N, C-alpha and C positions, 0 to 999 in steps of 0.2 A: 703597480701602484695606480690607483684611480686618479684621474685628473682633478676630481673634486678634493681629493686628499692633498694633492700638491697645491691647489689653490687655497685650501684651508691653512696650510703651513705658511704660504705667502702672505695672506691677509692676517693670519694670526700674529706674524712678526710685526706687522704694522700696528695692530691693536695693542700688542705688548709695548711697543715703543710709545704709543699714545699714553697708555696708563702709567707706564714707568716714569716717563718724563713729567707727566702731570703730577704724580705723587711726590717725586723728588723735588721738583720746582726749585732747583739750585739758584740761589741769589734772586729769587722772583723772576726767573727767566722763562717760565712756562709760556707766558704771553708777552713778556717784555714791556718796556715802558711806553713805547710808541705803537702799541697793538691796535690794529683795526681789524674787525671781524671780516671774514670773506662775505661776499655778497649773498644775502639770503635769497634774492631773486634768482640768481644762477643756481643755487642749491636746490630750491623748490622746483624749478623748471627741470633740472637734470633728473632729480629723483622721480618726478611725475612722469617724464618720458620713459625712463627705464622701467618703472612699474607698469605703465600702460603697455609698453612693448612686450613685457613678459606675460601680462594677463591676456593680451590679444593673441599671442602665440599659443598660450595654453588652451584657450577656448578654440582656436583654429585647429589645434591638434586633435581635439575631440571630434571635430567635424570631418577631418580626413579619415579618421577611423570608421566613420559612418559612410564613407564613399564620396563625400562632397569635396572632391579635389579642388575645384575652382574656388570654393569658399576658403579652403586652407591657403590657396595661392594669394587670394585677396588679403586675408588676415596676415599672412607672412610678409606681404609687401608693406602693410601698415606697420607691423612690428619692426621691419627693417628700417623704414623711414624714421620711426620714433627713436630707435636705437642709434641711428646715424646722427639724428638731431642732438641726442644726448652727447655724443662724441664731439660734435662741433661746439656745443655750449661749454663742454669741459675744456676744450682747447681755448676758447675765448676767455673763460674764467682764469685759466692759468696765465694767459697773456696780460690780464688786467688785475693782478692781485694787489690788494691794498697794503701789502707788507712785502719785505724782501725775503726771499728764501734763506733760511738759516739765521734769521734775525731773532728767533726765539724757538723754544721747544715746539710750540704749536705750529709755527710756520714750517719748521723742518719736517714734522710728521705730515702735515697737510701737503706740502710740495713733494714729499716722497711717496705718499699713498695715491694721490690723484692721478699721476701718470700711469701707475700700475693699474688702477681701475680703467682708465682710458684705453690702454692697450688691450685689456681683457674684453672690454665692450667691443672694441674694433675687431678683435679676433672672432668674437661671437657673431658679429654682423657679417663678416666674411663667410663664416660657416653657414649662416642662414642664407646668404645670397647663393652659395653653392647648392644648398638644398633646393632653393627655388628653381634653379636651372636644372637640377637632376630630376625633378618631378615632371618636367614638361613632356618627355616621351612616354611616360607611364600612363596607361589608360585608367580612368577613374574606376571602372568596374573591377580592376585588379585589387582594389583596396577592400572589397567586400566579398569577392568570389575568387576561387583559386584560378590563377592565370593558366592558360592552356599549355605553356611550355615550362620546362625547368628553368631556363634562362630568365624568362619573364618573372617567374615566381621568386627566383633568387634576387633579381633586381628590386622587386617590390619589398622583399624582406630586408635587404640591405638599406634601402631608403628609409623604411619604417624604423629600423634600429638606430640609424644615424639621426633621424628626426627626434626620436625619443631621447637619445643622448643629448642632443642639442637643447631640448626643452628642459631637461634636468639641470644642465649647466647654466643656461640663461636664467632660470628661476633662482638658482643658487646665487648667481651674480647679482640679481635684483635684491635678494635678502641681504647680501653683503653690502651692497650700495646703500640700502636703507640703514643698516647698522652704522656705517661711516657717516651718513648724513646726520644721524642723531648725535654722533660724537662731535662732528665738526661744526654743525650749525645750531644744535639745540642745547647741548651741555655747555 
């Protein structure tokens, strides 16, 4: 089973809970009587950081395919820092919620989904940091020409496969984050 399939089931259950509890709205408890919306500032900053991180990583991926290893390293570092900043902001938001977890349907879904997103982002940033360290010994020329030995060729191919996999997952997480941003902050 592909990791994006597992993530889809995970986030699909959170989306189902959101829409189910919102549509049922038992005793007007979807938002509750003392509802205060989560901070739009945190939400906008978090989604901006995640989208910037994913976009920078995608653009940098195209550069390493052209042999510009140092450009990818710089782009990956920017993507890593933006992703980690999103993680920190999500932690701060969860520590400063304007509502009690479980006080309404909305607060339950929000406080259940946000940590899942947070852990996913953190795991992706750890993966990216590992990729940044793994590329260091690989010569830049190996990304455009066949390396001289089988071992070097295998190392480059493994790195490229892992980098492509990371980019797919990180872009997927950015889209999921945008979806939940729309649910929690816009609707």
